[in-house]
C-alpha positions as CSV (number, residue, x, y, z in Angstrom):
1,M,-8.9,-4.0,-7.2
2,W,-9.5,-6.3,-10.1
3,V,-12.0,-9.1,-10.4
4,S,-11.3,-12.3,-12.2
5,G,-12.9,-15.7,-12.1
6,E,-9.5,-17.2,-13.1
7,A,-7.6,-15.7,-10.2
8,R,-5.6,-18.3,-8.2
9,P,-4.6,-17.1,-4.8
10,S,-1.0,-17.7,-3.6
11,Q,-0.2,-19.9,-0.7
12,E,0.2,-16.8,1.4
13,D,-3.3,-15.5,0.5
14,L,-4.7,-18.8,1.7
15,I,-3.5,-18.2,5.3
16,L,-6.5,-17.4,7.5
17,H,-6.4,-15.2,10.6
18,P,-6.7,-17.4,13.7
19,G,-10.0,-15.7,14.6
20,V,-11.4,-16.6,11.2
21,R,-10.5,-20.3,11.7
22,L,-12.1,-20.3,15.2
23,L,-15.3,-18.7,14.0
24,L,-15.5,-20.9,10.9
25,G,-15.0,-24.0,13.1
26,H,-17.7,-22.9,15.5
27,W,-20.2,-22.2,12.7
28,L,-19.5,-25.6,11.1
29,A,-20.2,-27.3,14.5
30,L,-23.4,-25.3,15.0
31,K,-24.9,-26.1,11.6
32,G,-24.1,-29.8,11.7
33,G,-25.7,-31.4,8.6
34,R,-27.9,-28.4,7.8
35,P,-27.1,-25.7,5.2
36,A,-26.8,-23.1,7.9
37,P,-27.3,-22.7,11.7
38,S,-30.2,-20.7,13.1
39,R,-30.0,-17.5,15.2
40,G,-31.3,-19.6,18.2
41,D,-28.2,-21.8,17.9
42,L,-25.8,-19.0,18.5
43,D,-24.7,-18.6,22.2
44,L,-22.2,-15.7,22.5
45,R,-21.3,-17.1,25.9
46,Q,-19.5,-19.9,24.1
47,L,-17.6,-17.3,22.1
48,R,-16.5,-14.9,24.8
49,R,-13.1,-14.2,23.3
50,Q,-14.5,-13.8,19.8
51,A,-17.6,-11.8,20.7
52,P,-16.0,-8.3,20.6
53,W,-15.1,-9.0,16.9
54,L,-18.4,-10.5,15.8
55,F,-21.3,-8.8,13.9
56,I,-24.6,-9.7,12.5
57,L,-26.0,-8.2,9.3
58,A,-29.6,-8.0,8.3
59,P,-30.9,-7.3,4.8
60,G,-31.8,-3.6,4.4
61,S,-33.5,-1.4,1.9
62,G,-32.1,1.3,-0.4
63,P,-28.4,1.7,-1.1
64,D,-27.2,0.2,2.2
65,R,-28.6,-3.2,1.4
66,Y,-27.0,-4.7,4.6
67,I,-27.3,-3.1,8.1
68,Y,-25.3,-3.9,11.2
69,R,-27.9,-5.5,13.5
70,L,-25.2,-6.2,16.1
71,A,-21.6,-5.1,16.3
72,G,-19.1,-6.2,18.9
73,T,-17.2,-3.7,21.1
74,G,-13.9,-4.6,19.5
75,I,-15.2,-3.7,16.0
76,C,-16.7,-0.4,17.3
77,E,-13.5,0.5,19.0
78,F,-11.5,-0.3,15.9
79,M,-13.9,1.8,13.8
80,R,-13.8,4.5,16.5
81,H,-17.6,4.9,16.6
82,E,-20.8,2.8,17.3
83,I,-21.8,1.1,14.1
84,T,-24.8,-0.9,15.2
85,G,-27.7,0.2,13.0
86,T,-25.5,1.7,10.3
87,G,-25.0,0.6,6.7
88,F,-22.3,-2.1,6.2
89,L,-21.2,-0.7,2.9
90,A,-20.7,2.9,4.0
91,G,-17.4,4.3,2.8
92,W,-16.7,1.7,0.1
93,G,-16.2,2.8,-3.5
94,R,-18.5,1.7,-6.4
95,V,-16.4,-1.2,-7.6
96,E,-15.7,-2.6,-4.1
97,R,-19.4,-2.3,-3.2
98,A,-20.4,-4.3,-6.2
99,A,-17.9,-7.1,-5.4
100,I,-18.9,-7.2,-1.7
101,L,-22.6,-7.3,-2.7
102,R,-22.0,-10.1,-5.1
103,A,-20.2,-12.1,-2.4
104,L,-22.8,-11.4,0.3
105,G,-25.5,-12.4,-2.2
106,D,-23.9,-15.8,-2.3
107,V,-23.7,-15.9,1.5
108,T,-27.4,-15.2,1.9
109,G,-28.7,-16.7,-1.4
110,K,-26.6,-19.8,-1.8
111,L,-25.7,-20.2,1.9
112,Q,-22.0,-20.1,1.0
113,P,-19.4,-18.7,3.4
114,A,-17.1,-16.0,2.2
115,H,-13.7,-14.7,3.3
116,F,-12.6,-11.1,2.6
117,R,-9.1,-9.6,2.8
118,I,-9.5,-5.9,3.3
119,R,-7.5,-2.8,4.3
120,Y,-8.5,0.4,6.1
121,L,-6.9,3.8,6.0
122,T,-6.6,5.9,9.2
123,D,-6.7,9.6,9.6
124,R,-3.0,9.4,10.3
125,G,-2.2,7.8,7.0
126,Q,-1.8,4.3,8.5
127,K,-3.1,1.3,6.5
128,I,-4.4,-1.6,8.6
129,G,-5.2,-4.9,7.0
130,A,-8.0,-7.2,8.3
131,D,-9.6,-10.5,7.6
132,M,-13.4,-10.7,7.5
133,L,-15.5,-13.8,7.5
134,A,-19.2,-13.8,6.4
135,L,-21.4,-16.8,7.2
136,P,-25.1,-17.6,6.5
137,M,-27.4,-17.8,9.5
138,T,-31.2,-18.3,9.5
139,A,-33.0,-15.5,11.4
140,R,-35.3,-16.2,14.3
141,D,-38.3,-16.1,12.0
142,G,-36.9,-19.2,10.2
143,E,-37.1,-17.5,6.8
144,A,-34.8,-14.6,6.4
145,V,-31.0,-15.2,6.2
146,H,-28.7,-13.0,8.1
147,V,-25.0,-12.8,8.0
148,L,-22.9,-13.8,11.0
149,G,-19.5,-12.4,10.6
150,G,-16.2,-11.4,12.2
151,I,-13.7,-8.7,11.5
152,Y,-10.1,-9.4,12.6
153,P,-7.6,-6.6,12.2
154,H,-4.0,-7.6,11.7
155,G,-1.7,-6.8,14.5
156,S,-2.3,-5.7,18.1
157,P,-4.9,-3.1,19.1
158,E,-2.2,-1.5,21.3
159,L,-0.5,-0.2,18.2
160,W,-3.6,1.7,16.9
161,S,-3.4,5.4,17.3
162,H,-6.1,6.7,14.9
163,D,-9.2,8.8,15.6
164,R,-11.0,8.0,12.3
165,L,-11.0,5.0,10.0
166,A,-12.3,4.5,6.5
167,P,-12.3,1.5,4.0
168,C,-9.3,1.7,1.8
169,D,-9.2,-1.3,-0.6
170,L,-10.5,-4.8,-1.1
171,A,-7.6,-7.1,-1.7
172,A,-9.5,-10.4,-2.2
173,I,-12.8,-12.2,-1.7
174,R,-12.9,-16.0,-1.5
175,L,-16.0,-18.2,-1.4
176,F,-15.7,-21.4,0.4
177,G,-16.5,-24.3,-1.9
178,G,-19.5,-26.4,-1.4
179,N,-20.6,-24.9,2.0
180,T,-18.0,-27.1,3.7
181,G,-15.7,-24.5,5.1
182,D,-12.9,-25.7,2.7
183,P,-10.3,-22.9,2.5
184,E,-9.0,-24.2,-0.8
185,S,-11.8,-22.2,-2.6
186,T,-11.9,-20.2,-5.8
187,S,-11.0,-16.6,-5.6
188,I,-13.6,-14.3,-7.1
189,A,-11.8,-11.0,-6.4
190,Q,-8.1,-10.3,-5.9
191,A,-5.8,-7.3,-6.0
192,P,-2.1,-7.2,-6.8
193,R,-1.2,-6.3,-3.3
194,K,-0.6,-9.1,-0.8
195,F,-1.1,-9.0,3.0
196,R,1.3,-10.6,5.4
197,L,-0.4,-11.6,8.7
198,I,1.1,-9.9,11.7
199,S,1.2,-11.9,15.0
200,G,-1.0,-10.5,17.7
201,G,-4.5,-10.0,18.8
202,L,-6.6,-13.2,18.8
203,D,-3.8,-15.5,18.0
204,R,-2.2,-15.0,21.4
205,P,-2.8,-17.7,24.0
């Protein structure tokens, strides 16, 4: 992975997974004219199809920094283990961790949404790309800022045959300009590899 403030993503990189677009649209509707919605605004019954792929991160202490406070069944099945209560950055290398922490710092500090293009490696040598969205959300105490997010693997779950999964590489991180949900944002991290979205999963009617 390489990091550059001058990186300009290609048109292909700007394509968002349908699940990302749905979650981003729902978040924008929830927050209205506020910088971010609150936890009390979130009703998972309104996101039944999305719920298995959603997560909430809470600030942690020590090297983990961010902890899965909630993780949907789809994400846990994809990871092949229960991840609620575990560290979000587990398995990532030093450079990738630094880039992710920088972006999540903008999510929780500047209330700025971030989009990640990532790739995982299975125990069978398969590489599975995924889109991840991270959105600011005020905690129930009205002070702390948590991260509402979604992880959307590319392709259909029926094709997965792995028993273990580990983070492989971080292809790009994009911050959405001006807290508006504008996808034409400046890339702060991008790798030479490009992902091509594969039809399937949440883009099916």
